[in-house]
N, CA, C and O atoms as CSV, one atom per row, in Angstrom:
chain,resi,resn,atom,element,x,y,z
A,1,MET,N,N,0.759,-14.876,19.911
A,1,MET,CA,C,0.278,-13.910,19.491
A,1,MET,C,C,1.275,-13.189,18.068
A,1,MET,O,O,2.420,-13.612,17.906
A,2,GLN,N,N,0.661,-12.017,17.042
A,2,GLN,CA,C,1.393,-11.213,16.420
A,2,GLN,C,C,0.875,-9.914,16.835
A,2,GLN,O,O,-0.281,-9.691,17.196
A,3,ARG,N,N,1.593,-9.288,16.772
A,3,ARG,CA,C,1.018,-7.661,16.280
A,3,ARG,C,C,1.141,-6.646,15.968
A,3,ARG,O,O,1.963,-5.932,16.541
A,4,VAL,N,N,0.282,-6.124,14.815
A,4,VAL,CA,C,0.948,-6.210,13.905
A,4,VAL,C,C,0.144,-4.172,13.589
A,4,VAL,O,O,-1.008,-3.744,13.646
A,5,CYS,N,N,1.680,-3.398,13.239
A,5,CYS,CA,C,0.760,-2.124,13.065
A,5,CYS,C,C,1.372,-1.841,11.582
A,5,CYS,O,O,2.264,-2.590,11.183
A,6,PHE,N,N,0.949,-0.858,10.820
A,6,PHE,CA,C,1.212,-0.686,8.784
A,6,PHE,C,C,0.182,0.734,8.884
A,6,PHE,O,O,-0.878,1.072,9.411
A,7,LEU,N,N,1.405,1.377,7.886
A,7,LEU,CA,C,1.035,2.520,7.274
A,7,LEU,C,C,0.289,2.747,6.029
A,7,LEU,O,O,0.067,1.848,5.217
A,8,LEU,N,N,-0.082,3.931,5.896
A,8,LEU,CA,C,-0.719,3.945,4.853
A,8,LEU,C,C,-0.498,5.714,5.219
A,8,LEU,O,O,0.035,6.335,6.139
A,9,LYS,N,N,-1.372,6.166,3.692
A,9,LYS,CA,C,-1.617,7.911,3.454
A,9,LYS,C,C,-2.425,8.237,2.963
A,9,LYS,O,O,-2.436,7.915,1.775
A,10,VAL,N,N,-3.382,8.893,3.361
A,10,VAL,CA,C,-5.066,9.400,3.508
A,10,VAL,C,C,-4.591,10.585,3.027
A,10,VAL,O,O,-3.860,11.430,3.546
A,11,ARG,N,N,-5.323,10.495,1.534
A,11,ARG,CA,C,-5.538,11.751,0.658
A,11,ARG,C,C,-6.028,13.140,1.442
A,11,ARG,O,O,-7.258,13.104,1.464
A,12,PRO,N,N,-5.513,14.416,2.131
A,12,PRO,CA,C,-6.363,15.367,3.460
A,12,PRO,C,C,-7.216,15.702,2.323
A,12,PRO,O,O,-8.409,15.669,2.625
A,13,GLU,N,N,-6.977,16.012,1.113
A,13,GLU,CA,C,-9.048,16.326,0.978
A,13,GLU,C,C,-10.059,15.683,1.135
A,13,GLU,O,O,-11.215,15.998,0.855
A,14,ARG,N,N,-9.507,14.395,1.769
A,14,ARG,CA,C,-10.922,13.427,1.507
A,14,ARG,C,C,-10.480,12.580,3.397
A,14,ARG,O,O,-10.741,11.409,3.670
A,15,LEU,N,N,-9.833,13.540,4.331
A,15,LEU,CA,C,-10.054,12.984,5.377
A,15,LEU,C,C,-10.583,13.138,6.150
A,15,LEU,O,O,-10.254,12.710,7.257
A,16,ALA,N,N,-11.910,13.989,5.877
A,16,ALA,CA,C,-12.807,13.794,7.024
A,16,ALA,C,C,-13.898,13.358,6.196
A,16,ALA,O,O,-14.909,13.881,6.664
A,17,GLU,N,N,-14.278,12.449,4.900
A,17,GLU,CA,C,-14.695,11.461,4.409
A,17,GLU,C,C,-14.047,9.918,5.037
A,17,GLU,O,O,-14.498,8.930,5.617
A,18,TYR,N,N,-13.027,10.286,4.646
A,18,TYR,CA,C,-12.739,8.855,5.463
A,18,TYR,C,C,-12.600,8.962,7.315
A,18,TYR,O,O,-12.052,8.096,7.998
A,19,ARG,N,N,-12.862,9.481,7.537
A,19,ARG,CA,C,-13.237,9.424,9.464
A,19,ARG,C,C,-15.035,9.071,9.127
A,19,ARG,O,O,-15.563,8.229,9.853
A,20,GLU,N,N,-15.958,9.799,7.936
A,20,GLU,CA,C,-17.383,9.540,8.168
A,20,GLU,C,C,-18.030,7.793,7.829
A,20,GLU,O,O,-18.982,7.125,8.234
A,21,ARG,N,N,-16.741,7.563,6.744
A,21,ARG,CA,C,-16.562,6.358,6.522
A,21,ARG,C,C,-16.175,5.580,7.531
A,21,ARG,O,O,-16.886,4.576,7.483
A,22,HIS,N,N,-15.250,5.492,8.629
A,22,HIS,CA,C,-15.470,4.612,9.421
A,22,HIS,C,C,-16.022,4.993,10.952
A,22,HIS,O,O,-15.667,4.638,12.076
A,23,ARG,N,N,-17.095,5.917,10.434
A,23,ARG,CA,C,-17.668,5.018,11.810
A,23,ARG,C,C,-19.418,4.759,11.742
A,23,ARG,O,O,-20.435,4.686,12.430
A,24,ALA,N,N,-18.889,4.689,10.364
A,24,ALA,CA,C,-20.247,3.233,9.999
A,24,ALA,C,C,-19.838,2.088,9.371
A,24,ALA,O,O,-20.719,1.449,8.795
A,25,VAL,N,N,-18.510,1.596,9.337
A,25,VAL,CA,C,-18.145,0.281,8.626
A,25,VAL,C,C,-19.298,-0.702,8.284
A,25,VAL,O,O,-20.225,-0.889,9.072
A,26,TRP,N,N,-19.214,-1.270,7.182
A,26,TRP,CA,C,-20.365,-1.627,7.411
A,26,TRP,C,C,-20.526,-2.770,8.408
A,26,TRP,O,O,-20.021,-2.481,9.493
A,27,PRO,N,N,-20.965,-3.731,8.374
A,27,PRO,CA,C,-21.507,-5.281,10.013
A,27,PRO,C,C,-20.886,-5.968,9.180
A,27,PRO,O,O,-19.833,-6.292,9.729
A,28,GLU,N,N,-20.954,-6.627,7.560
A,28,GLU,CA,C,-20.905,-7.755,7.067
A,28,GLU,C,C,-19.463,-7.155,6.690
A,28,GLU,O,O,-18.945,-7.787,5.769
A,29,MET,N,N,-18.873,-6.345,7.060
A,29,MET,CA,C,-17.074,-5.810,7.552
A,29,MET,C,C,-16.508,-6.400,8.559
A,29,MET,O,O,-15.773,-7.383,8.648
A,30,LEU,N,N,-16.980,-5.615,9.360
A,30,LEU,CA,C,-16.540,-5.775,10.303
A,30,LEU,C,C,-16.242,-7.904,10.982
A,30,LEU,O,O,-15.250,-8.482,11.427
A,31,ASP,N,N,-17.780,-8.396,10.681
A,31,ASP,CA,C,-17.863,-10.038,10.998
A,31,ASP,C,C,-16.992,-10.381,10.127
A,31,ASP,O,O,-16.154,-11.083,10.693
A,32,ALA,N,N,-16.647,-10.190,8.554
A,32,ALA,CA,C,-15.378,-10.560,8.408
A,32,ALA,C,C,-14.351,-10.581,7.861
A,32,ALA,O,O,-13.691,-11.076,6.947
A,33,LEU,N,N,-14.391,-9.412,9.247
A,33,LEU,CA,C,-12.613,-8.707,9.651
A,33,LEU,C,C,-12.364,-10.036,11.487
A,33,LEU,O,O,-11.266,-10.507,11.783
A,34,SER,N,N,-13.588,-10.281,12.273
A,34,SER,CA,C,-12.990,-10.917,12.872
A,34,SER,C,C,-13.528,-12.550,12.624
A,34,SER,O,O,-13.933,-13.176,13.603
A,35,ALA,N,N,-13.518,-12.819,12.052
A,35,ALA,CA,C,-13.833,-14.732,11.159
A,35,ALA,C,C,-12.193,-14.987,10.863
A,35,ALA,O,O,-11.470,-15.979,10.947
A,36,THR,N,N,-11.946,-13.375,10.418
A,36,THR,CA,C,-10.881,-14.149,8.896
A,36,THR,C,C,-10.104,-13.876,10.562
A,36,THR,O,O,-9.058,-14.046,9.935
A,37,GLY,N,N,-9.572,-13.583,12.264
A,37,GLY,CA,C,-8.766,-13.709,12.850
A,37,GLY,C,C,-8.202,-11.632,13.828
A,37,GLY,O,O,-7.345,-11.338,14.661
A,38,TRP,N,N,-8.902,-11.078,13.328
A,38,TRP,CA,C,-8.017,-9.829,13.582
A,38,TRP,C,C,-8.927,-8.927,14.262
A,38,TRP,O,O,-9.983,-8.345,14.017
A,39,ARG,N,N,-7.990,-9.058,15.339
A,39,ARG,CA,C,-8.721,-8.646,16.953
A,39,ARG,C,C,-7.879,-7.896,17.220
A,39,ARG,O,O,-6.751,-7.986,16.737
A,40,ASN,N,N,-8.492,-6.330,18.648
A,40,ASN,CA,C,-7.708,-5.472,18.540
A,40,ASN,C,C,-7.669,-4.352,17.769
A,40,ASN,O,O,-7.314,-3.238,18.152
A,41,TYR,N,N,-8.088,-4.700,16.523
A,41,TYR,CA,C,-7.555,-3.947,15.387
A,41,TYR,C,C,-8.262,-2.289,16.284
A,41,TYR,O,O,-9.077,-2.048,17.174
A,42,SER,N,N,-7.206,-1.377,15.238
A,42,SER,CA,C,-7.690,0.367,15.002
A,42,SER,C,C,-6.925,1.262,14.370
A,42,SER,O,O,-5.718,1.084,14.210
A,43,LEU,N,N,-7.391,2.027,14.066
A,43,LEU,CA,C,-7.145,2.761,13.238
A,43,LEU,C,C,-6.725,4.187,13.592
A,43,LEU,O,O,-7.590,4.752,14.260
A,44,PHE,N,N,-5.516,5.019,13.304
A,44,PHE,CA,C,-4.782,5.938,13.851
A,44,PHE,C,C,-4.857,7.544,12.626
A,44,PHE,O,O,-4.282,7.736,11.554
A,45,LEU,N,N,-5.740,8.352,13.352
A,45,LEU,CA,C,-5.825,8.936,11.949
A,45,LEU,C,C,-4.538,10.473,11.726
A,45,LEU,O,O,-5.264,11.324,12.240
A,46,ARG,N,N,-3.419,11.154,11.383
A,46,ARG,CA,C,-2.988,11.725,11.760
A,46,ARG,C,C,-3.887,12.952,10.714
A,46,ARG,O,O,-4.577,12.759,9.713
A,47,GLU,N,N,-3.512,14.307,11.477
A,47,GLU,CA,C,-4.160,15.631,10.389
A,47,GLU,C,C,-3.358,15.852,8.768
A,47,GLU,O,O,-3.881,16.465,7.837
A,48,ASP,N,N,-2.049,15.221,8.729
A,48,ASP,CA,C,-1.475,15.545,7.470
A,48,ASP,C,C,-2.076,14.061,6.812
A,48,ASP,O,O,-1.705,13.861,5.655
A,49,GLY,N,N,-2.877,13.103,7.362
A,49,GLY,CA,C,-2.833,11.539,6.286
A,49,GLY,C,C,-2.453,10.443,6.498
A,49,GLY,O,O,-2.766,9.424,5.882
A,50,LEU,N,N,-1.198,10.628,8.073
A,50,LEU,CA,C,-0.858,9.303,8.142
A,50,LEU,C,C,-1.855,8.461,8.401
A,50,LEU,O,O,-2.590,8.716,9.354
A,51,LEU,N,N,-2.037,7.502,7.747
A,51,LEU,CA,C,-2.917,6.556,9.043
A,51,LEU,C,C,-1.918,5.727,9.411
A,51,LEU,O,O,-1.068,5.336,8.610
A,52,VAL,N,N,-1.957,5.264,11.147
A,52,VAL,CA,C,-1.593,4.142,11.590
A,52,VAL,C,C,-1.998,2.616,12.253
A,52,VAL,O,O,-2.014,2.410,13.467
A,53,GLY,N,N,-2.321,1.593,11.223
A,53,GLY,CA,C,-3.235,0.551,12.041
A,53,GLY,C,C,-2.700,-0.546,12.560
A,53,GLY,O,O,-1.600,-0.976,12.215
A,54,TYR,N,N,-3.381,-1.036,13.357
A,54,TYR,CA,C,-2.776,-1.757,14.728
A,54,TYR,C,C,-3.002,-2.668,14.809
A,54,TYR,O,O,-2.232,-2.768,15.764
A,55,LEU,N,N,-3.825,-4.725,14.620
A,55,LEU,CA,C,-4.335,-5.808,14.659
A,55,LEU,C,C,-3.471,-6.668,16.283
A,55,LEU,O,O,-2.788,-6.251,17.219
A,56,GLU,N,N,-3.819,-7.521,16.008
A,56,GLU,CA,C,-3.699,-8.634,16.375
A,56,GLU,C,C,-4.161,-9.929,15.870
A,56,GLU,O,O,-5.039,-9.818,15.014
A,57,THR,N,N,-3.702,-11.521,16.256
A,57,THR,CA,C,-3.797,-12.245,15.233
A,57,THR,C,C,-2.890,-13.078,14.961
A,57,THR,O,O,-1.742,-12.901,14.553
A,58,GLU,N,N,-3.691,-14.377,15.304
A,58,GLU,CA,C,-2.737,-15.424,15.378
A,58,GLU,C,C,-1.572,-15.797,14.211
A,58,GLU,O,O,-0.733,-16.688,14.348
A,59,ASP,N,N,-1.669,-15.165,13.363
A,59,ASP,CA,C,-1.009,-14.837,11.622
A,59,ASP,C,C,-2.028,-14.092,11.269
A,59,ASP,O,O,-3.240,-14.196,11.459
A,60,PHE,N,N,-1.137,-13.054,10.537
A,60,PHE,CA,C,-0.768,-12.261,9.607
A,60,PHE,C,C,-1.321,-12.342,8.204
A,60,PHE,O,O,-2.288,-11.758,7.716
A,61,GLU,N,N,-0.473,-13.207,7.673
A,61,GLU,CA,C,-0.610,-13.271,6.065
A,61,GLU,C,C,-1.539,-14.537,6.759
A,61,GLU,O,O,-1.934,-14.001,7.794
A,62,ALA,N,N,-1.929,-15.506,6.749
A,62,ALA,CA,C,-3.425,-16.041,7.038
A,62,ALA,C,C,-4.578,-15.142,7.212
A,62,ALA,O,O,-5.466,-15.396,6.399
A,63,ALA,N,N,-4.788,-14.383,7.840
A,63,ALA,CA,C,-5.996,-13.054,8.272
A,63,ALA,C,C,-5.412,-12.068,7.002
A,63,ALA,O,O,-5.888,-11.181,6.293
A,64,ARG,N,N,-4.818,-12.379,7.064
A,64,ARG,CA,C,-4.815,-10.855,5.225
A,64,ARG,C,C,-4.973,-12.307,3.890
A,64,ARG,O,O,-5.209,-12.073,2.704
A,65,GLU,N,N,-4.843,-13.240,4.267
A,65,GLU,CA,C,-5.341,-14.039,2.835
A,65,GLU,C,C,-7.359,-14.864,3.075
A,65,GLU,O,O,-8.204,-15.436,2.386
A,66,ALA,N,N,-7.194,-14.430,4.336
A,66,ALA,CA,C,-8.944,-15.284,4.692
A,66,ALA,C,C,-9.765,-13.130,4.353
A,66,ALA,O,O,-10.625,-12.836,3.523
A,67,MET,N,N,-9.447,-12.694,4.792
A,67,MET,CA,C,-10.350,-10.847,4.428
A,67,MET,C,C,-10.013,-11.307,2.593
A,67,MET,O,O,-10.881,-11.481,1.737
A,68,ALA,N,N,-8.787,-11.394,2.439
A,68,ALA,CA,C,-8.448,-10.942,0.555
A,68,ALA,C,C,-9.490,-11.880,-0.040
A,68,ALA,O,O,-10.138,-11.448,-0.993
A,69,ALA,N,N,-9.822,-13.592,0.580
A,69,ALA,CA,C,-10.940,-14.094,-0.606
A,69,ALA,C,C,-12.055,-14.299,0.355
A,69,ALA,O,O,-12.693,-15.340,0.511
A,70,THR,N,N,-12.251,-12.825,1.167
A,70,THR,CA,C,-13.712,-12.379,0.787
A,70,THR,C,C,-14.617,-11.650,-0.301
A,70,THR,O,O,-13.970,-11.257,-1.272
A,71,GLU,N,N,-16.268,-11.336,-0.340
A,71,GLU,CA,C,-16.448,-10.575,-0.789
A,71,GLU,C,C,-16.393,-9.292,-0.161
A,71,GLU,O,O,-15.431,-8.552,-0.364
A,72,VAL,N,N,-17.360,-8.958,0.597
A,72,VAL,CA,C,-17.183,-7.495,1.714
A,72,VAL,C,C,-15.976,-7.062,1.286
A,72,VAL,O,O,-15.831,-6.137,0.486
A,73,ASN,N,N,-15.014,-7.749,1.830
A,73,ASN,CA,C,-13.330,-7.189,1.431
A,73,ASN,C,C,-13.375,-6.342,0.108
A,73,ASN,O,O,-13.292,-5.121,-0.030
A,74,ALA,N,N,-13.533,-7.355,-0.841
A,74,ALA,CA,C,-13.127,-6.123,-1.928
A,74,ALA,C,C,-14.081,-5.557,-2.214
A,74,ALA,O,O,-13.792,-5.119,-3.327
A,75,ARG,N,N,-15.425,-5.117,-1.912
A,75,ARG,CA,C,-15.919,-4.098,-1.859
A,75,ARG,C,C,-16.100,-2.863,-1.542
A,75,ARG,O,O,-16.572,-1.845,-2.047
A,76,TRP,N,N,-15.300,-3.407,0.022
A,76,TRP,CA,C,-14.707,-2.158,0.894
A,76,TRP,C,C,-13.498,-2.283,0.081
A,76,TRP,O,O,-13.590,-1.623,-0.954
A,77,GLN,N,N,-12.291,-2.972,0.223
A,77,GLN,CA,C,-11.205,-2.143,-0.589
A,77,GLN,C,C,-11.435,-1.366,-2.290
A,77,GLN,O,O,-10.623,-0.982,-3.132
A,78,ALA,N,N,-12.823,-1.384,-2.243
A,78,ALA,CA,C,-12.647,-0.986,-3.922
A,78,ALA,C,C,-13.038,0.667,-3.086
A,78,ALA,O,O,-12.281,1.572,-2.735
A,79,GLU,N,N,-14.361,0.539,-3.000
A,79,GLU,CA,C,-14.042,1.805,-2.449
A,79,GLU,C,C,-13.327,3.056,-1.497
A,79,GLU,O,O,-13.341,4.280,-1.369
A,80,MET,N,N,-12.785,1.996,-1.011
A,80,MET,CA,C,-11.517,2.911,-0.023
A,80,MET,C,C,-10.712,3.342,-0.398
A,80,MET,O,O,-10.152,4.162,0.330
A,81,ALA,N,N,-9.923,2.972,-2.277
A,81,ALA,CA,C,-8.909,3.167,-2.660
A,81,ALA,C,C,-8.352,5.037,-2.876
A,81,ALA,O,O,-7.518,5.875,-2.533
A,82,PRO,N,N,-9.645,4.771,-3.758
A,82,PRO,CA,C,-8.911,6.916,-3.849
A,82,PRO,C,C,-9.325,7.581,-2.807
A,82,PRO,O,O,-9.778,8.713,-2.634
A,83,PHE,N,N,-8.958,6.168,-1.758
A,83,PHE,CA,C,-9.352,7.911,-0.783
A,83,PHE,C,C,-7.388,8.481,-0.158
A,83,PHE,O,O,-6.955,9.453,0.461
A,84,PHE,N,N,-6.493,6.730,-1.019
A,84,PHE,CA,C,-5.294,6.745,-0.431
A,84,PHE,C,C,-4.063,7.675,-1.127
A,84,PHE,O,O,-4.246,7.759,-2.342
A,85,GLU,N,N,-3.276,8.144,-0.827
A,85,GLU,CA,C,-1.512,8.299,-1.663
A,85,GLU,C,C,-1.006,7.253,-2.099
A,85,GLU,O,O,-1.036,6.139,-1.576
A,86,SER,N,N,-0.511,7.576,-3.094
A,86,SER,CA,C,0.856,6.221,-3.823
A,86,SER,C,C,0.227,4.495,-3.396
A,86,SER,O,O,0.847,3.465,-3.662
A,87,LEU,N,N,-0.556,4.530,-2.989
A,87,LEU,CA,C,-1.599,3.871,-3.900
A,87,LEU,C,C,-1.438,2.722,-5.614
A,87,LEU,O,O,-2.041,2.868,-6.677
A,88,ASP,N,N,-0.469,1.740,-5.248
A,88,ASP,CA,C,-0.880,0.738,-6.572
A,88,ASP,C,C,-2.006,-0.328,-6.033
A,88,ASP,O,O,-1.786,-0.974,-5.008
A,89,GLY,N,N,-2.942,-0.443,-6.604
A,89,GLY,CA,C,-3.306,-1.185,-6.036
A,89,GLY,C,C,-4.774,-1.327,-4.893
A,89,GLY,O,O,-5.500,-0.355,-4.684
A,90,ARG,N,N,-5.010,-2.686,-4.251
A,90,ARG,CA,C,-6.269,-2.126,-2.788
A,90,ARG,C,C,-5.207,-1.782,-1.852
A,90,ARG,O,O,-4.007,-2.047,-1.923
A,91,PRO,N,N,-6.304,-0.710,-0.356
A,91,PRO,CA,C,-5.559,-0.329,0.514
A,91,PRO,C,C,-4.601,-2.134,0.951
A,91,PRO,O,O,-3.437,-2.532,1.013
A,92,ASP,N,N,-5.399,-2.461,1.065
A,92,ASP,CA,C,-4.654,-4.190,2.723
A,92,ASP,C,C,-3.496,-4.521,1.385
A,92,ASP,O,O,-2.498,-5.074,1.847
A,93,GLU,N,N,-3.418,-4.333,0.018
A,93,GLU,CA,C,-2.111,-4.612,-0.844
A,93,GLU,C,C,-1.080,-3.247,-0.751
A,93,GLU,O,O,-0.137,-2.954,-1.486
A,94,GLY,N,N,-1.513,-2.683,0.185
A,94,GLY,CA,C,-0.704,-1.498,0.262
A,94,GLY,C,C,-0.186,-0.704,1.024
A,94,GLY,O,O,0.370,0.390,0.925
A,95,MET,N,N,-0.689,-2.092,2.588
A,95,MET,CA,C,-0.278,-1.424,3.919
A,95,MET,C,C,1.050,-1.748,3.825
A,95,MET,O,O,1.462,-2.699,3.161
A,96,VAL,N,N,1.835,-0.898,4.547
A,96,VAL,CA,C,4.103,-0.966,4.935
A,96,VAL,C,C,3.304,-1.206,6.502
A,96,VAL,O,O,2.533,-0.604,7.249
A,97,SER,N,N,4.525,-3.323,6.380
A,97,SER,CA,C,4.246,-3.245,8.393
A,97,SER,C,C,5.054,-3.106,8.999
A,97,SER,O,O,6.095,-3.677,8.675
A,98,LEU,N,N,5.038,-2.516,9.857
A,98,LEU,CA,C,6.452,-1.569,10.566
A,98,LEU,C,C,7.145,-2.611,11.332
A,98,LEU,O,O,6.271,-3.270,11.894
A,99,GLU,N,N,8.292,-3.059,11.611
A,99,GLU,CA,C,9.378,-3.835,12.512
A,99,GLU,C,C,8.827,-3.437,14.207
A,99,GLU,O,O,8.589,-2.391,14.811
A,100,GLU,N,N,8.795,-4.680,14.484
A,100,GLU,CA,C,8.749,-3.628,16.087
A,100,GLU,C,C,9.818,-4.417,16.523
A,100,GLU,O,O,10.389,-5.502,16.412
A,101,VAL,N,N,9.792,-2.874,17.301
A,101,VAL,CA,C,11.490,-2.056,18.012
A,101,VAL,C,C,11.149,-3.210,19.469
A,101,VAL,O,O,11.808,-4.248,19.529
A,102,PHE,N,N,10.186,-2.929,20.465
A,102,PHE,CA,C,10.489,-3.053,21.862
A,102,PHE,C,C,8.255,-3.180,22.044
A,102,PHE,O,O,7.364,-2.873,21.252
A,103,HIS,N,N,8.226,-3.752,23.421
A,103,HIS,CA,C,6.943,-4.375,23.930
A,103,HIS,C,C,7.322,-4.588,25.138
A,103,HIS,O,O,8.204,-5.282,25.645
A,104,LEU,N,N,5.980,-3.406,25.798
A,104,LEU,CA,C,6.004,-3.133,26.908
A,104,LEU,C,C,5.004,-4.836,27.213
A,104,LEU,O,O,4.463,-5.071,26.132
A,105,ASN,N,N,4.614,-6.024,28.282
A,105,ASN,CA,C,3.776,-7.014,28.218
A,105,ASN,C,C,3.531,-6.574,29.986
A,105,ASN,O,O,2.733,-7.209,30.676
């Protein structure tokens, strides 16, 4: 199982709306994430807009490709893109993955 952590930056003026959107993620988006292998997926948001994502999956690249092929993901990414700073394209393409340097099992 791969553990993946990534960073994005939410625009400070959109923090409240970003939080609200994630209180009501579309059921079909949740289904697609589960079906494509995204497990134990969490997002953490700091007050300055730093967004930290964490997930577990068997194969991150395969999970990303499978999600990218879904219609619901295309709609979700289009709606979420304006929330982010320094993003060329879709949020799922702009994730900056972090290297795991320690894990306590």
